[in-house]
C-alpha positions as CSV (number, residue, x, y, z in Angstrom):
1,M,-46.2,-21.6,56.4
2,Y,-48.9,-20.3,54.1
3,L,-52.7,-20.5,53.7
4,F,-53.4,-21.1,50.1
5,L,-57.0,-20.7,48.9
6,I,-58.0,-22.1,45.5
7,V,-61.4,-21.2,44.0
8,Y,-62.4,-22.8,40.7
9,E,-65.3,-23.7,38.5
10,E,-66.8,-27.1,39.0
11,V,-65.7,-28.1,35.5
12,L,-62.1,-28.1,36.7
13,E,-62.7,-30.5,39.6
14,G,-60.8,-33.4,38.1
15,E,-57.8,-31.2,37.2
16,V,-57.6,-29.6,40.7
17,T,-58.1,-32.9,42.5
18,S,-55.2,-34.4,40.4
19,L,-53.1,-31.4,41.2
20,V,-53.6,-31.7,45.0
21,E,-52.8,-35.5,44.8
22,R,-49.8,-35.0,42.6
23,L,-48.3,-32.3,44.9
24,R,-49.2,-34.5,47.9
25,I,-51.0,-31.7,49.8
26,E,-52.2,-33.3,53.0
27,R,-53.6,-30.4,55.1
28,Y,-56.6,-29.0,53.4
29,I,-60.3,-28.4,53.6
30,K,-62.5,-28.6,50.5
31,W,-65.9,-27.0,49.9
32,D,-68.2,-28.0,47.1
33,E,-71.1,-26.1,45.7
34,V,-69.7,-22.7,46.5
35,K,-71.8,-19.9,45.0
36,G,-70.4,-16.5,44.0
37,E,-69.6,-14.0,41.3
38,W,-66.2,-13.1,39.9
39,K,-66.1,-13.0,36.1
40,E,-69.5,-14.6,36.0
41,K,-72.2,-15.5,38.4
42,H,-72.3,-19.2,39.4
43,M,-75.3,-19.7,41.8
44,G,-76.4,-23.3,40.9
45,T,-79.7,-22.1,39.4
46,H,-81.1,-22.3,35.9
47,V,-80.7,-18.5,35.6
48,W,-77.0,-18.6,36.8
49,P,-75.9,-22.2,36.3
50,G,-72.7,-23.7,37.6
51,E,-71.0,-23.5,41.0
52,Y,-67.5,-23.0,42.3
53,H,-65.5,-25.3,44.5
54,S,-62.8,-24.2,46.8
55,I,-59.8,-25.7,48.7
56,L,-58.1,-24.1,51.7
57,A,-54.7,-25.6,52.2
58,M,-52.0,-25.1,54.8
59,V,-48.7,-25.5,53.0
60,E,-44.9,-24.9,53.5
61,E,-43.2,-22.3,51.4
62,G,-42.0,-24.7,48.7
63,E,-45.4,-26.3,48.4
64,A,-47.0,-22.8,48.0
65,T,-44.5,-21.9,45.2
66,R,-45.3,-25.2,43.3
67,L,-49.0,-24.7,43.9
68,K,-48.8,-21.2,42.5
69,E,-47.0,-22.3,39.4
70,E,-49.4,-25.2,38.8
71,I,-52.5,-22.9,39.1
72,R,-50.9,-20.5,36.6
73,K,-50.5,-23.5,34.2
74,L,-54.1,-24.5,34.6
75,R,-55.2,-20.9,33.9
76,Q,-53.2,-21.1,30.6
77,R,-54.5,-24.5,29.7
78,F,-58.2,-23.6,30.4
79,P,-58.5,-19.9,29.7
80,A,-62.3,-20.0,29.4
81,D,-62.7,-21.5,32.9
82,E,-62.2,-19.6,36.1
83,I,-59.6,-20.6,38.7
84,W,-57.7,-18.4,41.1
85,G,-55.3,-18.9,44.0
86,W,-54.6,-16.7,47.0
87,M,-51.4,-17.2,49.1
88,V,-51.4,-15.6,52.5
89,P,-48.7,-16.0,55.2
90,L,-50.0,-18.0,58.2
91,Q,-49.0,-16.5,61.5
92,E,-50.4,-19.0,63.9
93,V,-52.5,-22.2,64.2
94,I,-54.6,-22.3,67.4
């Protein structure tokens, strides 16, 4: 079992939502209007416009592998937009 964190620019909302639905990921939490800095600052202000969104999913190994591959494809299709994924082994759910 893995925790998979996806952080992406709001412009990719439709693509990521479609991905989650297509892969039938059922155990996740989504946060909108996440502020931060990676390649660029996105603070939701006129000085630093835009925001990130994020999804934290609990997935089986096969789902994690497919999710990783699909995020790589999105990065290739949309090189100007920011999207990342982090895959971490899940030890325990309390």
